[in-house]
Backbone as CSV, one residue per row, in Angstrom:
resi,resn,N_x,N_y,N_z,CA_x,CA_y,CA_z,C_x,C_y,C_z
1,UNK,103.571,-66.954,110.351,103.241,-68.415,109.028,104.078,-68.740,108.587
2,UNK,104.285,-70.120,108.890,105.254,-70.881,108.725,106.320,-70.819,107.243
3,UNK,107.539,-70.592,106.994,107.983,-70.787,105.967,107.989,-72.146,105.581
4,UNK,107.607,-72.840,104.426,107.834,-74.253,104.132,108.374,-73.958,102.488
5,UNK,109.326,-74.933,102.419,110.246,-74.828,101.047,110.095,-76.067,100.282
6,UNK,109.639,-76.342,99.150,109.456,-77.727,98.752,110.307,-77.807,97.712
7,UNK,111.016,-78.928,97.596,112.073,-79.287,96.662,111.695,-80.713,95.775
8,UNK,111.964,-80.433,94.661,112.147,-81.408,93.358,112.726,-81.090,92.129
9,UNK,112.225,-81.704,91.554,112.861,-81.565,89.461,111.773,-81.088,88.667
10,UNK,110.832,-81.774,89.166,109.378,-81.540,88.902,108.959,-80.059,88.699
11,UNK,108.243,-79.603,87.991,108.452,-77.903,87.705,106.887,-77.997,87.779
12,UNK,105.517,-79.061,87.049,105.079,-78.984,87.265,104.309,-79.223,88.871
13,UNK,104.926,-80.360,89.362,104.162,-81.097,90.461,104.766,-79.494,91.433
14,UNK,106.093,-79.425,91.674,106.239,-77.816,92.319,104.938,-76.819,92.722
15,UNK,104.798,-76.559,91.205,103.489,-75.254,91.434,102.599,-76.036,91.679
16,UNK,102.008,-77.389,91.327,100.903,-77.740,91.946,101.248,-77.752,93.212
17,UNK,101.861,-78.470,93.739,101.726,-78.657,95.604,101.944,-76.964,96.216
18,UNK,102.790,-76.085,95.232,102.593,-74.977,96.263,101.331,-74.283,96.041
19,UNK,100.697,-74.648,94.741,99.148,-73.702,95.190,98.329,-74.549,96.253
20,UNK,98.265,-76.086,96.208,97.838,-76.862,97.436,97.811,-76.840,98.739
21,UNK,99.446,-76.131,98.858,100.098,-75.675,100.068,100.006,-74.504,100.461
22,UNK,99.478,-73.595,99.865,99.099,-71.924,100.325,98.828,-71.440,101.758
23,UNK,97.673,-72.244,101.889,97.237,-71.869,102.952,97.721,-72.341,103.917
24,UNK,98.594,-73.196,103.898,99.244,-73.710,105.621,101.119,-72.976,105.821
25,UNK,100.788,-72.119,104.887,102.403,-71.399,105.420,102.749,-70.156,104.197
26,UNK,103.672,-69.460,103.713,104.504,-69.345,103.163,105.479,-70.196,102.620
27,UNK,104.738,-70.756,100.996,105.240,-71.496,100.483,106.086,-70.937,99.324
28,UNK,107.918,-71.972,99.025,108.439,-71.496,98.128,108.773,-72.738,97.338
29,UNK,109.491,-72.911,96.413,110.012,-73.992,95.645,111.401,-73.464,95.488
30,UNK,112.371,-74.982,95.070,113.611,-74.991,94.411,113.935,-76.068,93.630
31,UNK,114.813,-76.586,93.020,115.284,-77.392,92.661,116.107,-77.830,93.167
32,UNK,116.569,-79.468,93.397,117.753,-80.176,94.349,119.222,-79.494,94.433
33,UNK,119.241,-79.035,93.380,120.484,-78.775,93.530,120.403,-77.234,94.294
34,UNK,119.867,-76.801,94.528,119.563,-74.906,95.428,119.352,-75.497,96.380
35,UNK,118.370,-76.535,97.309,118.360,-76.773,98.465,118.894,-76.363,99.480
36,UNK,120.033,-76.982,99.456,121.256,-76.803,100.575,121.301,-75.128,100.701
37,UNK,122.279,-74.564,99.797,122.069,-72.674,100.140,120.533,-72.321,100.005
38,UNK,119.675,-72.844,99.987,118.017,-71.984,100.074,117.670,-72.543,101.719
39,UNK,118.069,-73.868,102.363,117.694,-73.907,103.361,119.225,-73.041,104.383
40,UNK,120.142,-73.444,103.964,120.887,-72.647,104.819,120.982,-71.105,105.250
41,UNK,120.137,-70.174,103.787,119.874,-69.165,104.242,118.493,-68.463,104.258
42,UNK,117.430,-69.778,104.031,116.350,-69.235,104.275,115.316,-69.678,105.994
43,UNK,115.814,-70.640,106.505,116.246,-71.600,107.626,114.657,-71.938,107.761
44,UNK,113.755,-72.647,106.994,112.598,-72.659,106.989,111.717,-73.472,107.562
45,UNK,110.146,-73.827,108.348,109.836,-74.098,109.350,110.008,-75.737,108.631
46,UNK,109.873,-76.064,107.634,109.701,-77.131,107.268,110.393,-77.237,105.697
47,UNK,110.660,-78.264,105.246,111.093,-78.833,104.272,110.949,-79.683,103.581
48,UNK,109.970,-79.860,102.257,109.173,-80.949,102.078,110.064,-81.758,100.394
49,UNK,110.302,-82.936,100.415,110.881,-83.132,99.571,110.557,-84.421,98.534
50,UNK,110.399,-84.014,97.684,109.321,-84.395,96.409,110.119,-85.606,95.662
51,UNK,109.436,-86.698,96.057,109.883,-88.141,95.249,110.740,-87.702,93.601
52,UNK,110.279,-86.796,93.373,111.313,-86.510,92.158,112.866,-87.184,92.041
53,UNK,113.355,-86.362,93.365,114.851,-86.595,93.748,115.076,-87.735,93.673
54,UNK,116.623,-87.323,93.214,117.162,-88.397,93.631,117.651,-88.769,95.052
55,UNK,118.080,-90.793,95.433,118.506,-90.923,96.654,119.645,-89.968,97.652
56,UNK,120.686,-89.750,96.126,121.214,-88.990,97.408,121.009,-87.775,97.325
57,UNK,120.375,-87.065,96.864,119.979,-85.786,96.602,118.979,-85.919,98.125
58,UNK,117.819,-86.449,98.754,117.143,-86.496,99.431,117.702,-86.632,100.572
59,UNK,119.451,-87.583,100.703,119.813,-88.008,101.582,120.630,-86.744,102.208
60,UNK,121.428,-85.849,100.895,122.127,-84.840,101.045,121.293,-83.378,102.009
61,UNK,120.128,-83.196,101.342,119.365,-82.557,101.856,118.655,-82.662,103.593
62,UNK,118.299,-84.045,103.569,118.056,-84.348,104.626,119.500,-84.220,105.864
63,UNK,120.689,-84.366,105.492,121.520,-83.925,106.315,121.774,-83.143,106.695
64,UNK,121.683,-81.900,105.791,121.710,-80.389,105.811,121.203,-79.709,106.947
65,UNK,119.755,-80.291,106.820,118.587,-79.341,107.318,118.881,-80.368,109.215
66,UNK,119.460,-81.204,109.074,119.593,-82.558,110.721,120.975,-81.289,110.932
67,UNK,121.772,-80.406,110.984,122.880,-80.441,111.044,122.967,-78.479,111.285
68,UNK,122.559,-78.007,110.235,121.990,-76.372,110.015,120.777,-75.989,110.428
69,UNK,119.802,-76.689,110.808,118.706,-76.279,110.764,117.787,-76.862,111.898
70,UNK,118.364,-77.061,112.960,117.481,-78.440,113.888,116.270,-78.009,114.279
71,UNK,115.595,-76.958,114.178,114.340,-76.698,114.306,113.081,-77.207,112.992
72,UNK,114.031,-77.035,112.233,113.110,-76.979,110.710,113.010,-78.950,110.519
73,UNK,111.814,-79.040,110.518,111.027,-80.601,109.788,111.351,-80.909,109.014
74,UNK,111.380,-82.145,108.765,112.179,-82.783,107.140,110.769,-83.413,106.693
75,UNK,109.793,-83.350,105.673,108.849,-84.268,105.252,108.898,-85.068,103.735
76,UNK,109.012,-85.996,103.722,109.508,-86.421,102.715,107.983,-87.066,101.516
77,UNK,108.257,-86.577,100.658,106.682,-86.989,99.822,106.943,-88.630,99.218
78,UNK,106.145,-89.315,99.163,106.417,-90.441,98.397,105.775,-90.645,96.963
79,UNK,105.804,-91.710,96.218,104.845,-91.791,95.428,103.764,-92.719,95.494
80,UNK,102.662,-92.305,94.454,101.895,-93.446,95.212,102.289,-95.093,94.195
81,UNK,103.122,-95.139,93.536,103.523,-96.299,93.161,104.733,-97.061,94.667
82,UNK,104.872,-96.673,95.512,106.255,-96.917,96.222,107.415,-96.534,96.508
83,UNK,108.469,-96.630,97.037,109.456,-96.113,97.352,110.224,-96.258,95.759
84,UNK,110.883,-95.037,95.464,111.785,-95.745,94.531,113.117,-96.600,94.535
85,UNK,113.659,-95.680,95.853,115.036,-96.312,96.423,114.877,-96.794,98.179
86,UNK,115.346,-97.156,98.994,115.006,-97.920,100.229,115.546,-96.466,101.083
87,UNK,114.529,-95.855,101.847,114.202,-94.620,101.962,114.418,-95.100,103.675
88,UNK,115.369,-94.271,104.295,116.009,-94.476,106.022,114.460,-93.100,106.931
89,UNK,113.857,-94.183,106.976,112.947,-93.061,108.478,113.448,-92.274,109.229
90,UNK,114.486,-92.409,109.075,114.801,-91.259,110.711,115.472,-90.201,110.337
91,UNK,115.870,-89.945,109.139,116.363,-88.672,108.240,114.795,-87.736,107.781
92,UNK,113.581,-88.325,108.303,112.632,-87.497,108.342,111.469,-87.411,109.669
93,UNK,111.038,-86.249,109.909,110.290,-86.131,110.887,109.033,-86.985,110.388
94,UNK,108.639,-86.943,108.744,107.786,-87.978,108.558,107.518,-88.121,107.314
95,UNK,106.948,-89.033,106.364,106.694,-89.594,105.131,104.844,-89.600,104.913
96,UNK,104.830,-88.606,103.432,103.432,-88.591,102.810,103.353,-89.009,102.090
97,UNK,102.160,-89.314,101.475,102.104,-89.987,99.879,100.947,-88.641,99.320
98,UNK,101.535,-88.585,98.278,101.694,-87.264,97.481,99.897,-86.556,97.182
99,UNK,99.094,-87.356,97.338,97.787,-86.970,97.681,97.384,-85.889,98.284
100,UNK,96.982,-84.601,97.319,96.467,-83.398,98.332,96.401,-83.358,99.161
101,UNK,94.479,-84.111,100.097,94.607,-84.227,100.939,95.446,-84.845,102.165
102,UNK,96.074,-85.955,101.827,97.304,-86.119,103.227,98.200,-85.172,103.126
103,UNK,98.929,-84.623,102.159,99.786,-83.960,101.993,99.239,-82.489,102.753
104,UNK,97.812,-82.023,102.693,98.100,-80.928,103.777,97.881,-81.382,104.894
105,UNK,97.356,-82.611,105.000,96.754,-82.753,106.877,98.677,-83.190,107.742
106,UNK,99.370,-83.030,106.541,100.541,-84.104,106.925,101.377,-82.516,107.936
107,UNK,101.323,-81.547,106.565,102.157,-80.357,106.916,101.568,-79.431,107.989
108,UNK,100.033,-79.886,107.805,99.590,-78.633,109.017,99.752,-79.580,110.733
109,UNK,100.340,-80.525,109.847,100.520,-80.923,111.472,102.205,-80.878,111.992
110,UNK,102.526,-81.148,110.795,104.277,-80.708,111.389,104.454,-79.373,111.711
111,UNK,103.788,-78.567,111.240,104.342,-76.888,111.356,103.785,-76.290,112.635
112,UNK,102.712,-77.478,112.745,102.096,-76.981,113.998,102.848,-77.908,115.202
113,UNK,103.384,-78.590,115.391,103.904,-79.230,116.544,104.871,-79.200,116.817
114,UNK,105.777,-79.962,118.134,106.951,-80.131,118.155,107.417,-81.484,118.393
115,UNK,106.513,-82.400,117.911,107.404,-83.344,118.340,108.521,-84.024,116.934
116,UNK,109.318,-84.958,117.714,110.219,-85.026,115.893,109.946,-86.481,115.969
117,UNK,109.056,-87.285,116.353,108.505,-88.707,115.796,108.445,-88.986,114.725
118,UNK,108.544,-89.778,113.999,108.708,-90.177,112.637,107.588,-90.797,112.509
119,UNK,106.154,-90.295,111.339,105.239,-90.562,111.187,105.234,-91.106,109.404
120,UNK,104.236,-91.687,108.791,103.603,-91.955,107.542,101.877,-91.885,107.735
121,UNK,101.978,-90.984,106.470,100.697,-90.802,106.361,100.371,-91.630,104.951
122,UNK,100.521,-93.049,104.923,99.980,-93.117,103.623,98.376,-93.421,102.989
123,UNK,97.430,-92.927,103.557,95.867,-93.360,103.211,95.718,-91.924,102.827
């Protein structure tokens, strides 16, 4: 079963997303400040970055994943209102709106494929 790490600041959102995604893999979550150490020690198959993170945190976490865990995929969740900061597509394997059905589809595809092409799941 794939290991999935959710990263964000809103504990309510993290709990909800954990419940939504538990059929797609072994899901755990942490705050942005813990993400780098968790990624380095746990080596998850997928890191899901919540829109509640700050731009600098998103970039740092994505960069660490790219440096230390090349097989790990990175998914950026966008809020329904749109991006709060400019997003660099090349840092992510995919971007997805926060709707539960789209999130499940995107996560399922990411943990089940080898392609590293960037995709957006926006409807």
